[in-house]
C-alpha positions in Angstrom: 30.2 1.7 -15.0 31.4 -2.3 -14.1 27.8 -5.2 -13.6 28.5 -4.6 -9.9 27.8 -0.7 -10.3 24.8 -1.2 -12.6 23.3 -4.1 -10.3 23.5 -1.7 -6.8 22.1 1.1 -9.1 19.5 -0.9 -10.2 18.3 -2.1 -7.1 18.2 1.5 -5.4 15.6 2.0 -8.1 13.9 -1.0 -7.9 13.7 -0.7 -3.6 12.4 2.7 -4.3 10.0 2.5 -7.1 8.7 -0.6 -5.0 8.4 2.1 -1.9 6.8 4.7 -4.7 4.3 2.5 -5.6 3.0 0.9 -2.2 2.6 4.7 -1.2 0.8 5.5 -4.2 -1.2 2.1 -4.2 -2.2 2.6 -0.7 -3.0 6.1 -1.2 -5.0 5.4 -4.0 -6.5 2.1 -2.1 -7.7 4.5 1.0 -9.1 7.3 -1.9 -11.6 4.0 -3.9 -12.7 3.2 -0.7 -13.8 6.6 0.4 -14.9 7.7 -3.1 -17.1 4.3 -3.2 -19.3 5.6 -0.5 -20.2 9.0 -2.3 -20.7 7.6 -5.9 -22.2 4.9 -7.8 -20.5 1.6 -9.3 -22.6 3.7 -12.5 -19.7 5.9 -12.5 -16.2 4.2 -11.6 -17.4 2.2 -14.5 -17.6 5.2 -17.2 -14.4 6.8 -15.0 -12.5 3.4 -15.9 -13.2 3.5 -19.6 -10.0 4.8 -20.8 -8.8 7.3 -23.9 -5.8 5.8 -25.9 -3.0 8.6 -25.7 -2.1 10.5 -28.5 -3.3 13.6 -30.1 -4.9 11.9 -33.4 -6.2 9.2 -31.4 -7.8 11.4 -28.8 -9.8 13.4 -31.3 -10.5 10.3 -33.1 -11.9 8.3 -30.0 -13.3 11.3 -28.4 -15.5 11.6 -31.4 -16.7 7.8 -31.3 -16.8 7.8 -27.4 -19.4 10.9 -27.9 -21.1 10.1 -31.2 -20.8 6.7 -31.5 -21.0 4.6 -28.7 -24.0 4.9 -26.2 -24.1 8.0 -23.9 -25.3 6.9 -20.5 -28.0 8.8 -18.9 -27.3 12.3 -18.0 -28.6 12.2 -14.1 -26.7 8.6 -13.4 -23.4 9.9 -15.1 -23.4 13.7 -15.7 -21.0 15.7 -17.4 -19.8 13.0 -19.6 -19.1 14.7 -23.0 -17.0 17.8 -21.1 -15.0 14.6 -19.3 -14.3 12.3 -22.5 -13.0 15.6 -24.0 -11.0 16.2 -20.6 -9.4 12.7 -20.6 -8.3 12.9 -24.0 -6.1 16.3 -22.9 -4.2 14.5 -20.4 -4.0 11.6 -22.2 -2.2 13.8 -24.8 0.2 15.8 -21.6 0.9 12.7 -20.0 2.6 11.4 -23.8 4.6 14.9 -23.6 5.3 13.2 -20.8 6.7 9.7 -21.4 9.9 9.9 -23.4 11.3 12.2 -20.3 10.5 9.4 -18.1 12.3 6.8 -20.0 15.1 9.4 -20.4 15.0 9.8 -16.3 14.3 5.5 -15.9 17.2 4.8 -18.3 19.8 7.2 -16.8 18.0 5.9 -12.8 17.3 9.4 -11.8 15.8 8.2 -9.0 14.8 11.5 -7.0 13.1 13.2 -9.9 11.2 10.1 -10.3 9.8 10.0 -6.7 9.3 13.8 -6.6 7.3 14.3 -10.0 4.5 11.2 -9.1 4.4 12.1 -5.4 3.5 15.4 -5.9 1.3 14.4 -9.0 -0.7 11.8 -6.8 -1.0 13.9 -3.7 -2.2 16.8 -6.1 -5.0 14.3 -8.0 -5.8 12.4 -4.8 -6.8 16.1 -3.1 -8.4 17.6 -5.5 -10.9 14.1 -6.3 -11.5 14.0 -2.4 -12.5 18.4 -2.1 -14.5 18.0 -5.0 -16.5 14.2 -4.0 -16.9 16.2 -1.0 -17.9 19.7 -1.6 -19.2 19.1 -5.2 -20.6 15.6 -5.7 -22.9 16.9 -8.5 -20.4 17.7 -10.9 -19.5 13.8 -11.3 -17.5 13.0 -14.2 -16.1 16.4 -14.4 -14.3 15.7 -10.9 -12.3 12.3 -11.8 -11.5 13.9 -15.3 -10.3 17.5 -13.5 -8.0 15.4 -10.9 -6.8 13.1 -14.0 -6.1 16.5 -15.8 -4.1 18.0 -12.6 -2.4 15.2 -12.6 -0.7 14.2 -16.0 0.2 18.4 -16.1 2.5 18.0 -13.3 3.7 15.1 -14.1 4.8 17.3 -18.0 5.8 20.2 -15.5 8.2 18.5 -13.4 9.8 16.5 -15.7 10.3 19.2 -18.6 11.5 21.8 -16.0 14.1 19.2 -14.2 15.7 18.4 -18.1 15.5 22.2 -19.2 17.8 22.9 -16.2 19.7 19.6 -15.8 20.5 19.7 -19.9 23.9 21.9 -20.2 24.9 22.1 -16.9 27.8 21.4 -14.9 26.4 18.4 -13.7 25.1 16.8 -16.9 28.9 17.4 -18.0 30.1 16.0 -15.1 28.6 12.7 -15.5 29.3 13.2 -18.9 25.3 13.0 -19.7 25.2 11.8 -23.3 22.6 14.4 -24.1 23.4 18.8 -24.0 20.2 20.4 -25.6 16.6 19.4 -25.5 17.2 19.7 -29.2 19.2 16.3 -28.6 15.7 14.8 -27.8 14.7 14.5 -31.6 15.5 11.2 -32.7 18.1 11.8 -35.0 19.9 7.7 -35.4 18.1 5.6 -38.3 19.1 2.6 -36.6 17.7 3.5 -33.4 14.5 5.0 -34.6 13.2 1.5 -36.6 14.1 -0.4 -33.3 11.9 2.4 -31.8 9.7 1.5 -34.3 9.5 -2.3 -33.4 9.1 -1.5 -29.8 6.3 1.1 -30.9 4.1 -1.8 -32.7 5.2 -4.2 -29.9 3.8 -1.7 -27.3 0.6 -0.8 -29.3 0.0 -4.7 -29.3 0.9 -5.0 -25.6 -1.8 -2.2 -25.0 -4.3 -4.5 -27.0 -3.4 -7.9 -24.2 -2.8 -5.6 -21.4 -6.3 -3.4 -21.7 -8.2 -5.4 -24.6 -11.2 -6.6 -22.4 -12.0 -3.1 -21.9 -12.4 -2.7 -25.3 -14.5 -5.1 -26.0 -16.5 -3.9 -22.6 -16.6 -0.1 -24.1 -17.5 -1.4 -28.1 -19.0 -4.7 -27.9 -21.1 -3.6 -24.9 -21.1 -6.8 -23.1 -21.4 -5.9 -19.3 -23.2 -3.2 -18.2 -21.8 0.1 -16.7 -22.4 -1.1 -13.4 -20.4 -5.0 -13.9 -17.8 -2.6 -15.5 -17.8 -0.5 -12.8 -17.2 -3.9 -10.1 -15.2 -5.5 -12.8 -12.7 -2.3 -13.1 -13.0 -1.8 -8.8 -11.4 -5.5 -8.4 -9.4 -5.2 -11.4 -8.0 -2.3 -9.6 -8.0 -4.0 -6.0 -6.5 -7.4 -7.8 -3.9 -6.0 -9.7 -2.5 -3.5 -6.6 0.7 -6.0 -5.8 1.5 -6.7 -9.2 1.5 -2.7 -9.7 3.6 -1.9 -6.2 6.1 -5.0 -6.7 6.0 -6.5 -9.8 6.1 -3.9 -12.2 9.0 -1.5 -10.3 10.9 -4.6 -10.2 10.3 -5.2 -14.1 11.3 -2.0 -14.9 14.3 -1.7 -12.8 15.9 -5.0 -14.0 14.8 -4.5 -17.7 18.1 -1.6 -17.1 20.3 -3.9 -15.7 20.1 -7.0 -18.5 20.3 -4.5 -21.4 22.9 -2.7 -19.6 25.1 -5.5 -18.9 24.2 -7.5 -22.4 24.9 -7.1 -25.7 21.7 -6.8 -27.8 21.3 -8.9 -30.3 24.5 -11.5 -29.3 24.1 -15.1 -28.4 25.3 -16.3 -24.5 29.0 -17.0 -26.0 29.9 -13.6 -27.1 28.9 -12.1 -24.6 31.6 -11.8 -21.1 31.3 -14.4 -19.7 31.9 -13.0 -15.8 28.7 -10.7 -17.0 26.7 -13.5 -17.8 26.9 -15.3 -14.8 25.7 -12.5 -12.8 23.4 -11.8 -15.1 22.0 -16.0 -14.8 22.5 -15.2 -10.8 20.5 -12.0 -10.9 17.8 -13.7 -13.1 17.1 -17.1 -11.2 16.6 -15.1 -8.1 14.2 -12.8 -9.2 12.5 -15.6 -11.0 12.7 -17.6 -7.6 11.2 -14.0 -5.6 8.2 -13.6 -7.9 7.3 -17.1 -8.2 6.6 -17.1 -4.2 5.1 -13.7 -3.7 2.7 -15.0 -6.8 1.7 -18.8 -5.0 1.4 -16.8 -2.0 -1.2 -14.4 -3.2 -2.5 -17.1 -5.5 -3.2 -19.2 -2.1 -4.3 -16.7 0.5 -6.3 -14.7 -2.3 -8.8 -17.4 -2.7 -9.6 -17.6 1.0 -9.6 -13.9 1.8 -11.4 -12.3 -1.9 -14.7 -12.4 -0.1 -13.9 -10.6 2.9 -11.4 -7.8 1.3 -13.9 -6.8 -0.7 -16.4 -6.7 2.2 -14.0 -4.1 3.6 -13.0 -2.3 1.3 -16.6 -1.8 -0.1 -19.7 -3.0 1.8 -21.9 -5.0 0.6 -21.7 -3.1 -3.1 -18.3 -5.4 -3.7 -18.7 -8.8 -1.8 -22.2 -9.3 -3.0 -22.7 -11.1 -6.5 -19.6 -11.6 -8.6 -17.0 -9.6 -6.8 -15.9 -12.8 -4.8 -15.4 -14.7 -7.6 -13.5 -12.1 -9.8 -11.0 -11.3 -7.3 -10.6 -15.0 -6.4 -9.5 -15.9 -10.3 -7.4 -12.7 -10.0 -5.1 -14.1 -7.3 -4.7 -17.0 -9.8 -3.8 -14.5 -12.9 -1.3 -12.7 -10.3 1.2 -15.7 -10.7 1.3 -15.6 -14.1 1.8 -11.4 -14.2 4.3 -12.4 -11.8 6.4 -15.3 -14.2 5.7 -13.1 -16.9 7.0 -9.7 -16.2 10.5 -11.1 -15.4 10.6 -13.7 -18.2 9.7 -10.5 -20.5 11.8 -7.9 -19.3 15.1 -10.4 -19.9 14.0 -11.2 -23.3 13.4 -7.6 -24.6 16.2 -6.4 -23.0 18.5 -9.1 -25.3 16.2 -9.5 -28.3 17.5 -8.1 -31.7 16.1 -5.6 -34.2 14.9 -8.5 -36.5 14.0 -11.1 -33.4 11.8 -8.2 -32.0 9.9 -7.5 -35.3 9.4 -11.5 -35.8 7.8 -11.3 -32.1 5.6 -8.6 -33.0 3.9 -11.2 -35.7 3.3 -13.6 -32.4 1.7 -10.7 -30.3 -1.0 -9.4 -33.3 -1.9 -13.3 -33.4 -2.2 -13.8 -29.4 -4.0 -9.8 -29.4 -6.5 -11.3 -32.0 -6.9 -14.5 -30.0 -7.2 -12.6 -26.8 -9.9 -10.2 -28.2 -12.1 -13.1 -29.9 -11.4 -15.3 -25.9 -12.9 -12.2 -24.3 -15.8 -11.6 -26.0 -17.1 -15.9 -25.9 -15.6 -16.2 -22.3 -17.6 -13.3 -21.4 -21.0 -15.0 -22.9 -20.0 -17.8 -21.2 -19.3 -17.0 -17.4 -19.5 -13.4 -17.4 -16.9 -10.4 -16.3 -15.0 -13.9 -14.9 -14.8 -14.7 -19.0 -12.2 -11.7 -19.3 -9.7 -12.7 -16.4 -9.9 -16.4 -17.8 -8.8 -15.0 -21.4 -5.9 -13.0 -19.9 -4.7 -16.2 -17.8 -4.2 -17.7 -20.8 -2.8 -15.0 -23.6 -0.1 -14.8 -20.1 0.1 -18.6 -20.3 1.3 -18.4 -24.0 3.3 -15.2 -23.7 5.1 -17.3 -20.5 5.6 -20.1 -23.0 6.9 -18.1 -25.4 9.9 -16.5 -23.2 10.9 -19.9 -21.2 11.3 -21.3 -24.7 13.8 -18.2 -25.7 15.7 -18.0 -22.0 15.8 -21.6 -22.3 17.3 -21.5 -26.0 19.6 -18.0 -25.1 21.5 -20.0 -22.2 21.3 -23.6 -23.7 25.2 -23.6 -24.9 26.4 -21.9 -21.3 26.7 -23.8 -17.5 23.8 -21.7 -16.1 20.4 -22.9 -15.8 18.4 -19.6 -14.3 15.1 -21.0 -15.0 15.6 -23.0 -12.0 14.1 -20.4 -9.9 10.6 -21.9 -10.9 11.1 -24.6 -9.1 10.6 -23.5 -5.3 11.4 -25.9 -2.6 9.2 -28.9 -1.5 8.7 -27.1 2.1 7.4 -24.2 0.2 5.2 -26.1 -1.4 3.8 -28.2 1.6 3.2 -24.8 3.4 1.4 -23.6 0.6 -1.0 -26.8 0.1 -1.4 -26.7 4.0 -2.1 -23.1 4.3 -4.6 -23.8 1.1 -7.2 -25.8 2.8 -6.8 -24.4 6.3 -7.6 -21.1 5.3 -10.5 -22.6 3.1 -11.9 -24.4 5.8 -11.5 -21.0 8.0 -13.2 -19.2 5.1 -16.4 -21.7 5.4 -16.8 -21.8 9.0 -15.8 -17.9 10.0 -16.8 -16.1 8.0 -17.9 -13.0 6.1 -21.6 -13.2 7.8 -20.4 -14.6 11.7 -20.0 -10.9 13.1 -17.2 -9.1 13.7 -15.5 -12.0 16.5 -15.4 -14.5 13.6 -14.1 -12.3 11.2 -10.9 -11.5 13.4 -10.8 -15.2 14.0 -10.5 -16.2 10.3 -7.8 -13.7 10.0 -5.9 -14.9 12.6 -5.5 -18.4 11.0 -4.5 -17.0 8.0 -1.7 -14.8 9.7 -0.6 -17.6 11.4 -0.3 -19.6 7.5 1.0 -16.6 6.4 4.2 -17.1 9.2 4.8 -20.6 8.5 5.1 -19.8 4.7 7.5 -17.3 5.8 9.4 -19.1 7.8 9.9 -22.2 5.2 10.7 -19.9 2.4 14.0 -18.2 5.3 14.5 -21.7 5.8 14.9 -23.2 2.6 15.7 -20.4 -0.4 18.8 -19.2 1.5 20.1 -17.5 -1.4 17.0 -16.0 -2.6 16.8 -14.4 0.9 20.6 -13.6 0.6 19.8 -11.5 -2.5 17.2 -9.8 -0.9 18.7 -8.4 2.3 21.8 -7.7 -0.1 20.6 -6.1 -3.0 17.2 -4.7 -1.9 16.9 -4.2 1.9 20.6 -2.2 1.8 19.3 0.6 -0.1 16.1 1.4 2.5 18.7 0.9 5.7 21.3 3.5 3.6 18.7 6.4 3.5 17.7 5.4 6.7 20.8 5.9 8.5 
């Protein structure tokens, strides 16, 4: 496949991934808003303490959660012990589907991913709603059983598909590299070593991504109720990151990895391929930066209103609004880090990956320490501050790597991190206007003034969008030619 064909395929994958994630997050958003009316924040806090993957970890940590850590009151959180076991089993099930998911992602089996994840999510949400309404007394059984069904359907869909696909005429026609299920086993030593390097990196990234949950659980810095509020706000704040940024990162990582040869400098690559990669990277950086800035500006002034609509006084009182305001700033860092790291990981050699693992180890230790210290100083907001510091360091490393990589070429993709002055002006004006609007119109003055506040934000957002359309013509062309046509073709 040529680089243009790969770019078109990856753009299609990214488009459908975004659409799929939007559908899932909207469904999850409505489900959470529904269940918040029926369950306590303590129960939500326990549900979001996740058991790490793997059979050994499942057995070991199930013992830790059941016998070494504080067990919540049985009247407040019923069926805690069996729910821990069910969550551990669902983790093992999801681990079984992971290699097949990676294979489908690498070969851009868009339809398989859409069907499998759609069926699994619909089943999970349906079971949760039915049990919450008719068997609320089951407590944690509801969420653990629903998640077990979700992972079971995922494994079933991927397993059935590849059992039927491997060795078929369609696989032979497409020159699929695997012919039998046995070929899925790792036999190549070089690939096994590279996989081990990425495994260590993934383990450390798991600490950086979910580290605050371990600090919450093992050090008891927050009550179950405060953990519940934090997890709800965290899930709400990360919606855009998950249904826009994550699909872009996953899809364009494949593009960078397929077009560029891993471990070779820019002069050793095909220059026409480098030109395409540099242009795509610059546009992606500009796209996520603009989206992240919009979320930061408008998220600050509309956090209180969003939480009040979503969860009522349970979320809008206390630390909830401050948490979401800080998270809005964190989303900007998530956006930039996702794209820069997906490029860096796609072109790093095995030796560079191993060196970076040591950096990740240092970041993991410092992040856990900062989480503990900042939480004692600022409460649950300290977790977000620790994440911001950690993410800033990761972005700095990636920017330095990208700068060195393109240093000897004529392409400067990091210019994508420089938005035009009209956009910055529009964002600055919007920040001032929406903050003043929140002070006067939100959020305890009735429905009419809330609508006024929303209208002010809509007008400001329209001004920012117009500034983007008028000044960022290269970005607009990239989105209109690479992402939006995939939806148009599907409709026609």
